[in-house]
C-alpha positions as CSV (number, residue, x, y, z in Angstrom):
1,M,16.9,25.4,19.4
2,K,20.3,25.4,17.8
3,R,20.7,25.2,14.2
4,G,21.3,21.6,13.1
5,K,19.6,20.2,16.1
6,L,16.4,18.3,16.0
7,D,13.8,18.6,18.5
8,P,14.3,15.7,21.2
9,G,10.5,15.8,21.6
10,A,10.0,15.3,17.9
11,F,8.3,12.1,16.7
12,Y,8.6,10.1,13.2
13,H,5.3,8.4,12.3
14,K,6.5,5.5,10.1
15,N,4.0,4.5,7.4
16,V,3.2,0.8,8.1
17,I,0.4,0.1,5.6
18,L,2.3,-2.3,3.7
19,D,2.8,-4.5,6.9
20,T,-0.8,-4.1,8.0
21,L,-2.1,-4.8,4.5
22,R,0.0,-8.0,4.2
23,E,-1.4,-9.1,7.6
24,V,-5.1,-8.5,6.3
25,A,-4.5,-10.3,3.0
26,K,-3.0,-13.2,4.9
27,E,-5.9,-13.3,7.4
28,N,-8.4,-13.4,4.5
29,N,-6.3,-15.9,2.3
30,L,-5.7,-13.4,-0.4
31,Y,-2.8,-13.2,-2.8
32,F,-0.8,-9.8,-2.0
33,E,2.0,-8.2,-4.0
34,S,3.5,-4.7,-3.8
35,R,6.3,-2.6,-5.4
36,P,8.0,-1.6,-3.4
37,R,8.0,-4.7,-1.3
38,K,8.8,-2.8,1.8
39,L,8.7,1.0,2.9
40,E,11.9,2.2,4.3
41,G,13.0,6.0,5.0
42,D,12.1,8.1,2.1
43,Q,9.7,5.6,0.5
44,D,7.2,6.4,3.1
45,W,5.6,9.1,1.1
46,G,6.0,7.4,-2.4
47,R,3.4,5.7,-4.4
48,I,2.9,1.9,-3.6
49,E,1.6,-0.3,-6.3
50,V,-0.5,-3.2,-4.8
51,G,-2.0,-6.4,-6.4
52,L,-4.7,-8.2,-4.2
53,G,-6.6,-11.3,-5.4
54,S,-8.6,-14.1,-4.3
55,T,-9.2,-17.5,-6.3
56,E,-12.4,-18.1,-4.2
57,Q,-13.8,-14.8,-4.5
58,K,-12.7,-14.6,-8.2
59,F,-10.9,-11.2,-8.1
60,F,-7.5,-9.9,-8.8
61,E,-7.3,-6.2,-8.8
62,S,-4.4,-3.8,-8.8
63,F,-4.4,-0.2,-7.4
64,Q,-2.0,2.4,-5.9
65,L,-1.6,3.8,-2.3
66,Q,0.2,6.8,-1.0
67,Q,0.2,8.3,2.3
68,M,-0.8,12.0,1.6
69,P,2.2,13.9,1.7
70,G,2.8,16.3,4.7
71,C,0.1,14.3,6.6
72,C,0.5,11.0,8.2
73,A,-3.2,10.6,9.0
74,V,-4.6,10.2,5.3
75,L,-4.3,7.4,2.9
76,T,-5.2,7.9,-0.8
77,M,-6.2,5.1,-2.9
78,S,-6.2,5.3,-6.7
79,Y,-6.4,3.4,-9.9
80,L,-8.6,0.7,-8.4
81,R,-10.3,-0.9,-11.7
82,H,-14.2,-1.3,-12.1
83,H,-14.2,-4.8,-13.3
84,N,-16.3,-6.2,-10.7
85,P,-18.4,-3.9,-8.3
86,D,-18.4,-6.6,-5.5
87,A,-14.6,-6.8,-5.6
88,F,-14.3,-3.3,-5.6
89,D,-16.0,-2.9,-2.3
90,L,-14.4,-5.8,-0.9
91,I,-11.0,-4.6,-1.8
92,V,-11.8,-1.2,-0.3
93,Q,-12.8,-2.8,2.9
94,Y,-9.7,-4.7,3.2
95,V,-7.6,-1.4,2.5
96,E,-9.8,0.1,5.0
97,E,-8.9,-2.4,7.8
98,A,-5.2,-2.3,6.9
99,A,-5.4,1.6,7.0
100,F,-7.1,1.5,10.4
101,R,-4.4,-0.5,11.8
102,A,-1.7,1.4,10.5
103,G,-3.1,4.3,12.3
104,F,-4.5,6.4,9.4
105,G,-7.7,8.4,10.5
106,S,-9.0,9.0,6.8
107,M,-8.9,7.6,3.4
108,V,-9.5,9.3,0.1
109,L,-10.4,7.4,-3.2
110,T,-10.3,9.3,-6.4
111,Q,-12.8,8.3,-9.3
112,V,-13.6,9.3,-13.0
113,W,-17.3,9.2,-13.7
114,K,-20.1,10.7,-15.7
115,P,-22.1,12.7,-13.2
116,E,-24.8,13.2,-15.3
117,K,-25.8,9.5,-15.4
118,G,-25.6,9.2,-11.6
119,Y,-23.5,7.1,-9.5
120,D,-26.0,4.4,-8.7
121,R,-24.3,2.1,-11.3
122,E,-20.8,2.9,-10.4
123,P,-18.7,0.2,-8.7
124,W,-18.1,2.6,-5.8
125,A,-22.0,3.2,-5.0
126,K,-21.6,0.8,-2.2
127,L,-19.0,3.1,-0.7
128,I,-21.6,5.9,-0.3
129,G,-24.0,3.2,1.5
130,R,-21.1,2.4,3.9
131,G,-20.5,5.9,5.0
132,W,-18.2,7.3,2.4
133,K,-18.8,11.0,1.3
134,L,-18.7,12.1,-2.1
135,S,-17.3,15.3,-3.2
136,E,-18.6,17.7,-6.1
137,P,-17.4,16.7,-9.4
138,F,-14.6,18.7,-10.8
139,I,-13.1,19.0,-14.2
140,N,-9.2,17.6,-14.6
141,A,-8.1,20.3,-16.7
142,K,-5.3,18.0,-17.9
143,S,-7.4,15.3,-19.1
144,G,-10.9,16.9,-19.5
145,N,-12.3,14.0,-17.3
146,K,-15.1,14.7,-14.5
147,V,-13.6,13.4,-11.3
148,S,-14.9,13.2,-7.7
149,Y,-13.1,12.0,-4.7
150,L,-14.6,10.1,-1.9
151,T,-13.6,10.2,1.8
152,M,-14.0,8.0,4.6
153,N,-13.3,8.6,8.5
154,L,-11.8,5.4,9.7
155,G,-13.0,6.1,13.2
156,Q,-9.9,6.3,15.3
157,D,-10.7,6.6,18.9
158,G,-7.3,8.3,19.8
159,K,-3.6,7.9,19.7
160,V,-2.5,4.2,19.3
161,P,0.9,3.5,21.0
162,G,3.6,2.0,19.1
163,L,2.9,3.9,16.0
164,E,5.5,6.5,16.3
165,E,9.3,6.7,16.9
166,P,11.3,9.2,18.6
167,V,13.6,11.4,16.5
168,Y,16.9,12.3,18.1
169,D,19.8,14.4,17.3
170,R,22.4,11.8,15.8
171,S,25.3,14.2,16.4
172,T,25.1,13.9,20.2
173,R,25.1,10.1,20.3
């Protein structure tokens, strides 16, 4: 391949999590907001701040999503608050559905907790009952917090057509 030329067989996998999460929110009559409102170009790898709520189910929570840098198949979710354990699980389920539709194969959720007290009373305990896997706790040397991450295989069956765009050498157009 010549310098400056892109591989004509290369593909760009656009991050469509905001589009699919917006659809899931609309289907479930949820309030939805995000910053940024739309992902374009280099924003695909950046942090997304999301607010999701329901007056019927009595919750409004904010959290952050980010496509794992260098990997278009893992969605990370963080800073989901612990106000209501039922709402916590419900919000994660909505994000799981949106991530699946967006072509993600896995999700990662980070949590600060006290392992010595067990996780039964943690708001994310229901996730483990639904198939999420809990990592060994580790110490965040910057904060001193004990942290674990939970992972979930979203069960993709194979490649989904339409979730990629060809990358072409623009200089030859």
